[in-house]
N, C-alpha and C positions, 0 to 999 in steps of 0.2 A: 455492400459487403461489410462495412464497419457496423452498420445497424444490425445485421444478422449476427455478427460476432458478439456485439453487445448483448443481444437477446440470449444467445446461447450461453455465454459465460456468466451472465447476470442472473441466471435462474437459481443458482445456489450461492451460499456464502463463499468467501474466499478460502476459508479453511476446508470446506467440503470439496471445492474445485481442486485444490492442491492434492487432497487425499485421493480423489477420483483419478487424477492424472498419474500420480505415483503408482496407484494400484494397477492402472492400465499398463504402465511400463513393467511392473512386476509380473502381470499375467503374460505379457509378451515374452519376458525372459523365461517363464515356465514353459510356454509353448516352444520356444527355440530350444530349450533344454530337451524337451520330449522328442524333438525331431533331430537331435544331434548337432544343432548349430551353435550350441553354447557349451563351454568347457565343463560347467558345473551340472551335477545331476539334479533332477527334480526334488529328490529327498533332501539334498543339501540346501536347496533354495527354501523349501518348506520349513526345515528345522531352523535355519537362520532367521527367517521371518518370524517364526513363533517365539524365538528367544528375544529378538529385538522388541517385539510387541509386549511380551510379558515383563521384561525388565523395565521398560519406560513407563508403562501403565501402572505397574505396582509401585515403582519408585515415586511416581507422581502423586499417587494417593497417600503414600507415607509422608512425603515432604509437605503435602497440603495439610495433613493432620498436625504435623509438628508446627507449621507456620500459621495454623488456624485460618486457612483460606480455602476457597473452592477449587478442586482439581479441574483442569480443562482437558477433557478426554481427547478432543480432536487435535489439540496441540501435541499431546503425547503420541498420538498415532502418526502424525507427520514426522516427528523426531525419529520414531522407530523405523518408518519407511526410508528416511534418508540414511540412517545408520545401516540398514539392510543393504543399500546400494554401495555403501562405502567399504564395509568389511567383507572379506572374501567368504563366500558361502562354504560351509564345512559341516561335517558330522563329528569332527574331533572335539572332545570335551574341552580341551584347553582353548581352542579357538572360539568355541561357542561361549566359553566363560569370559573371554576377552570382550566379545560382543556384548554380553550382559553387563560387564563392568562399564563399557562405553555408554550403554543405555542409562545406567545409574548416574554416571558422572555428567552426562548431558542433561539429565533431569535436574541434578543438583545445581548445575550452573544457572538454571532459571531462577533459583531461589537464593543462592549464595553469591553469585556474581551478578548482582542486580542493584539497582538504585530506584527508590520510590516504587517498588513492585514491578519494575520493568527490567527484563534481562538485557544485559549489555552485549553478550556474544550470541551468535547463532548456536543454539544448543548442540546440534549435531557436530559442528566444527569444534566446539569446546570439548565435547566428549572425545572426539578423535585425537585432538591435540593432547589432552591429559593422558590418554592411553599411551601415546608416544613418549611423553615425558616420563611415565612410569616404566618405560622400556618393555612394554608388552607388544605383541604383534601389531604393527601399524595398519592403518586403513589402506586398502588396496585399490579403492575406487574402481571396482570391476564393472561398474555401469558404463565405463568408457570402452564399449565394445561396438565394433562397426555394425553388427547385426541389429543392435538396439538403437542406433543413431536416428533412424527415421522417426520412430515413435517418441523418442526423447526430444527431438527437435520440435515436433508438433506440440508436445506438452509444454516445453519451455516457452515457445512462442505465445501460447494461450495465457500462461501465467504473466509474462511480461506485458502482454496486451491488456489484460484485465487490470493490472496494477499501474498501467501507464508508464512502464519503465523500458520501453523498446529502445529508446535512444541510449539509455545507460547500458543496456545489454549489448548494443552494437559497439559502443566504446570499448567495453571489456573484451569482446570477441576480436575486434580489430587489433587491439594492442597485444593481447596474449597470442593470438594466432599468427600475427605478423612476425613476432619474435621467434616463435617456435618454428615457423616455416623457414625463416632466415637461418636459424641454427641447423636445422636438418639439411637444408640446401648446402650450407657451408661444409657439412660433414660428408657430402658426396651424393646425396639423393637428388633425383630430379625434382623440378618444381611441382609437377602434378603428384608425384609420390609423396612429397613432403606435405602438401596440402591434405592428401588423403590420410596420412599418418597422424597429422595434427588433430583432425576432427574425429578420427576413428579410434585413436589410442589415448587421447587426453580428454578428461571430462569437462571440456570447455563449455559445452552446451548445457549439460546437467548442472554444472556449478553456477552458471549465471542465471539459469531459469528457475532453479529451485532453492538456491542457497544465498547467493549475493543479493537477490531481489527481495529477501524477507523484509517486509515493511517495518517491523518492530526494531530492526537494527540498522535502519537507513538514516543518513544525515538529513537534516530538515530542509535544506535548500537544494535546488536542482544542480546548480554549478558545483556544489560540494559533492553530490552524488556522482556526477560525471568525473570529477577529479579523483575521487576515491576508487571508482571503477577502473580508471586508467592506471592508478598506482597498484591496485590489486592485480590488474592484468600483467604488470611487470613482475610483481612478486610471485605470481602464479607460475611463472616460467623458471624461477630460480629455486633450486633445491636447497633447503635449509638444513644445516648441521649444527647442533649445539652439543659439543662434546661428542659422545657416542650416539646421541639421539638424532634421528632423521625426522624432520618435520616437513610434510609435503603440502599439498594444496590447501589443506584445512588451516594451516598456520597463516597463509596469506589472507584468508578470510577473517581470521581472528584479528589481525593487524588492522584490516579495513574496518571491522566493527568498533575497535577502540577509537580509531580516528573519527568515525561517525558519532560516537558518543561524545567525544571532546567537542565536536562542532555543534552539538545540540544543546537543548535546555538541560542544564545540570542541577540548577537550584530547584528545590521542591516548590511546587505550586499548590498551595493549600487554599481551598475555596469553601466559603460558608454559604449555604443555600439561602437565598432571600425569598424566593417564591416563583410562581408560574402564572402565565396568562394565556388564555386560549385566543389564538389569532384568527383562525378559520375553523370550519367543522373538522378539519383533519390536521391542523398544525398548532403547536404550542410554543411559547417562548419561556425559557428558564433563565433566571438571573442568579448570579453568584457574586459574593464580595470576596476578592482575594485578600489574604493576610498581608501580602506585600504586593506592590504594583507588578503586573505581568508585562514583560517586554514582548511585544508582538507588533507586526505591521498590518495595517488594514488589508484584509483579503486572505490572511493566513488562517490556519486551523489549529485546534487544540485537541489532544487526545485526553478524554476523561476516563477515570476509573471509578466505578460505582460498584463495590462489592455487594453481592446479594445472594441469598440462598436459591438453590435450584436454577442456576444460570443455564441458559440454553446454549446452543452451539456457537452463538456469536460471542459468548463470553461476557466479561465484566468491563471491557475496555472498548470504547468507540471513539471515532474521530468526527468532529463537527467543525464546520466553518464558524468563526467568531462573528456574531452579528453586531456587536457593539464596537464603536470606534476606540482606538487606543487613547487612554487618558492616564494621568499620573496615579490617581487613586480611585478611579471609578469602578463600577460594577462591570462584570463580564457577562454577556448574554449569548445564548444559543437558541436558535429556532429550528425545529425539526418536525417532520411529519410523524403522526401517531396513528397509523392505520390499525385496524383491529382484524385479527388478533395481533398485537404488537410483540416485539421481542421482549425477553425478560429484562433486558437492560432498560428499555424505554418504560416498561411498567414500573421498574424500580425508580426511575426518575419521577414518574408521576406520583409515586408514593412518598417521595421525600417530604420531610417536615422542615419548616424554617429553622435554620440553625444547624442543620445536618452538615457534616463535613464531607467534602468530595475532593479527590486528588486529581490534579492535572499532571500528566506524565511527560508531555512533549508539546512543543509549539513548532510549526513549520509551514512550508508552502511557498510557492512562487507566483501565486495568482495576484500580482501586484500591478497597480496602475502606473503609468509612466511617471518618473520623478519630475519630469518637466510638465508642470500643470498647464502650460499653454498649449499642449498638444491635445486636440479634441479626441474624444473617445465615444465608442458605441458599446453599450452594455446590454447584453441579451440574457434575461433570466427566465428559466423554466421552473415555475412553481416555487418551491422552497429554495431554489437556487438564487433567490433574491438576497440571501443572507450576507455573502461577502460584499455585495454592492452596497448594502445598508451600512456596513462598517466603513467602506471606502468613502462614500458620499458624506457620511457623518463626520469622518475625519477631515474632509475638505472644508466642510462648513465650520467646524470648530477652529480650523487653522486660518480661516478667512480666505481660502483659495477659490478663485472664481473659475473653476474648470468647466470647459464646454463639454457637457456630458449629456447624451441621449440614452435613456433607459427603455428598452423594449421588455415589457413584462407579460409573458405568456402564461395563462392559467387554464385549467380544465373546466372551470366554472366561475361565474361572477363572485360566488361566495368564497372563493379561494384567494381573492385579492387581500393581501395583508400589508401592514405598515403604511396605510394611507396618510396618517398624520405625520409620521417620521419623514416621509418622502413628499410631503405636500408641496414643497417649493421646487422640486426637481421636475425636469421635462421627462414625462413618462408616457410611452406609447403602449396602450393596453391591447392585447390580443386575447379574446375570450369568446366563447360560443354565443353569448348574448351581450347586448350593450348595457353596461352599468349605468345607473341613473343618478349616482351620487359621487361622481369623481371630483377630486380637487381641480381647481381652475387650470393648473398647468398640466393636467393629465388629459390624454386624448385617446379615445377608442378608435382603433384603425381597422377593426374587422374581426370576423370569427376565425380567421385563419383558413388553411394553414399558412404559416409564415413563408413568404417567397422572396426571391431576389427582386422581382418587379415591385412588390409592396415595399420592401426596404428602400429601394432606390427612389420610389415616389415620396415616401415619408421623410427620408434622410438624403437629400440631394447631394450632399458633400460626403457621402459614405466612404468613398475611396480615400479621402484624406484623414479618416478617423482610424485610430487603433481599435481593433475589435476584440471584445472579451465576451465569452459565453459561459454560463454556469447553470448546472442542473443535472438531471438524470442523463445517462448515456444516450437514451432515445431522443430526448429533447435537444441535446447538444448536436446529435447527428442531423436532426432536422434543421437546426439553426446554421450549421456549417454548410449544408447543402444550399440554403437560401443565400448565405453570404457569398459562396462561390458563384452562384447564379448572378449576383450583383457585381462580380468582378473582384471581390476581396479574397486574397490568397492566404494571408497570414492571420490566424485566429488563436488567441490564448484561451485555454479552456480550463474549467474546474469541474471535474466529474464527481458527482455524488453517488459513489458506488458502494461504499461500506467495505469493511474487512472482517 
């Protein structure tokens, strides 16, 4: 089931997946309106959608011109769709004008409430909050409609699954729903009625699936994300009044976004491009010299910003695992696949000249080896998923740690084996269609695959005593987890190379 979900959700970029799911919810609302199951008329829905799209897209182009950057159309569309579901559909000029103002303010927040080119607040939440502060008609969150709940639930699940935020989503839902059910029950409603009211009349599912989960405004560590989700879940249930201004659910998200920013990398990361090296027919390594030492832990990722003309749907920011070990003043390296035709971002990377300046906007991730170096580990890498392990094992060697690590390195072809020299001293078990003839002494070919529980148990007899880590594409991780389960391993730490 997970492999099927990975294939389905991985066929498009995250931006396009979110647009598609929000559009489906919008189409469902239009159908319900046509059959009389929704309070708003089809014309009101269409007019509000048109205003939301026009205001955000036009404002984004204007701000991009002012700030001399490339407008990101798909980001604007997502913001417009979110605002469409927040503000009550109407044909009244005043209410449509408020929606247009919210679109402009939401877009402005991306540029004005930003650090290092990265917006701090969820744009839709920022726009709705600013509208309330200006004492214009507040967001009504009409998406919290019982008839829309089934399609909203499916959409939210797919977003949380693709971004690997299901646990965070469950924490928010558990906290906010339990408080609301308790309050409604205390007011005299039955338990079943209270549960129904909570999920059919409050935008819990839409909020967590499409707004709280936005990757660009998330805290860098998992425990921080869970803590903020719990706090926002509490704030979500509390009506905010600042003087005469009523601030609803969007203000809870704004507070969560601010806390996430405080928890993250706030100092600018300025990188000078040193050069590139082709590792395999489909992968390259890129090295950068930071202006100041970059604080990160082996196994974490960095988000890079590479502005370039005619950026495609993936935009000018991408997240990559750091392949180099943490050092006080050393270079930072990234390794990535460069299939053809590649994204505009990767083509821009290939075209960089030594000395070019690139900006890092965040560092984060929880794919970390045990602090106790005496605990043995099993590392399984699928293709370019080798990069976080390269950083971790390099860190151990530099620190003089004698960690008992077995690395299983699965590739689609012998020619795709990379970093032989860097991992020469490590115990590496290779899975490839053919047997390589020039492996380092400590490397061992264990077959053409597929990786199975029996094979792992044979090659690593003490498998059950090792902490298991798997890195690579969703498909390769699914195969590895199946093999590990077959060998009796139940807990596996994963690092999905999905892209956003």
